[in-house]
N, C-alpha and C positions, 0 to 999 in steps of 0.2 A: 486682306490683312497680311502681315509680314510672315513671321515664323509660325507654322501651323501648330507646333507643340507649345508655344508660349501661352501663358495663361491670360485670359481676357478679363477686362475690367467691367464693372457695372455700367460705366458710361458706354463702353463698346457694345455691351448687350442691349442697352437702350437704343443705340443707333441702329442695330439690326432690327429690333422690334419696331422702330419707327419706319424703317424701310419695308418691313413686312406689311404694316398698316397701309402704307402708300400703295403697295402692290395689290393689296386686297381692294382698296378703293378704285384702282385702275382696272380691276377685273382679271388680273393675272392669277389670282388665287381664289379658291372657293373658301367658304367660311370654315369648313372642316380642315382643309389644308392649312389655313391661317392659324387655327387653334392649335393644331399639332406642332407647327413650326414655332409658334409663340411659346408654347410649353417647353419645347426643346431649347429655345433661345435662353430662357431664364435658368435652365438647368445645365447649360453648356459651361465648360471650364476653359476651353482653349480656342485660339483663333481658328484652328482647323475645324472644330465643331461648328463654329459660327459660319465659316466659309461654306461648309456643306449645306447649310440652310439657305444660302443665297446663291448657290452655284447656277441655278437655272433662271435667276431673276436679274434684272438690270440694277446697277448700283444707284444709289441716290446721288443727285447732282451735287449735294453739299458735302459729300464725303471726301476726305483727303486721299491723294494718290498713294499707292503702296510701293511703287518702284520709281526709279529715275525716269524710265521710259514713259510711264503714265504721267508723271509730273511735266515732262517735256512736251508731251502731246497736249496736255491741258493748257500749257502756256502758249503753244502755237495756235491752238483753237481760239483762245481768248484774244490773241493778237490779231488773228485773221478777222474775227468778228468785229473788233474795234476798228480795223482798217475798212471793212465793208461799211460800217455805220458812218465813218467819217466821209467816205466817198458818197454815200447816199445823201448825207446832209449837204455836201457841196453841190450835188446835182439839184437838190431841192431848192437851195438858195438861188442857184443860177436860174432855174425855171421860174421861180417867183419874181425875182427882180426883172428878168427879161420880159416876162409876161406883163408886169406893171408898166414897164417902159413902152412896150408895143401898144398896150391899151391907151396910155396917155397920148401917144403919137396918133393913134386912130381917132381918138376923140378930138384932138387938135385939128386933124385933117377934115373930119366930118363937120366941125363947126367953123371952118375957115371961110365958108361961103364963096368958094371959088378962088380965093387968093392963092397965088403960087407959093407953095411951101417948098423950100429947098431941102433936098436930101432926106435920107432915112436915118435920123439921128440915133434911134435905138440900136442900129448896127454897131455904133461905137461902144456899146455895152455888150451886146450879144456876141459878136465875133471874137474879140480878144478873150473874153471870159470863157467862152465855149472852147476856144483853141487851147487855153490853159488847162481846162479840165481834160480835154482829149489827149494832151501831151503828157499827162501824169504817168509815171512809170508803173507798169504792171496792170494798166487798164485792160489790156487784152486778156489777162489771166483772171480777172475778177468774175466771181460767180454770185451775182446779186440776186 
C-alpha cells in the first residue's frame, strides 16, 4: 500500500481479508493466526496497519502495484510470459505440421510397392520453417 498513515477503505480491508483467506487455504497461516489477523484487519484504520498484517505473506496476484518499480516489473513479467507462450505455440505448430508431412510421406513410401519416389518433399516444409524458428531473435535467451 502507498502511504502508511493514509486511511484505508472498506474495499482495501476486504482485499486484505481475501488475501488472508487465500493464505489460510494455502497453509501459510494457522486458524488462530488467521482469526487474529482477520479481526485486526476489520479494526485497522490505516494502510500501515494493513501492511503489518501482510508483511510476512505473499501478495495476491490480483492486487495492483504500489510503486512504479512494481508496475514496471509486472509489465516486464507479463511481456516475457506472452513472448514465451508465442514461441511455444510456434514450435508446437511447426512440430505438428512437420510431423503430419513426414507421416504422409512415410505412408506414401510404404504403399508405393517399390515404385521409385523422388525426393523427400517434407524437407521443403521442415527445413525452411525450422530455420525461421531458429533465427528468431532472443532464442538463445529464452527460458521455456
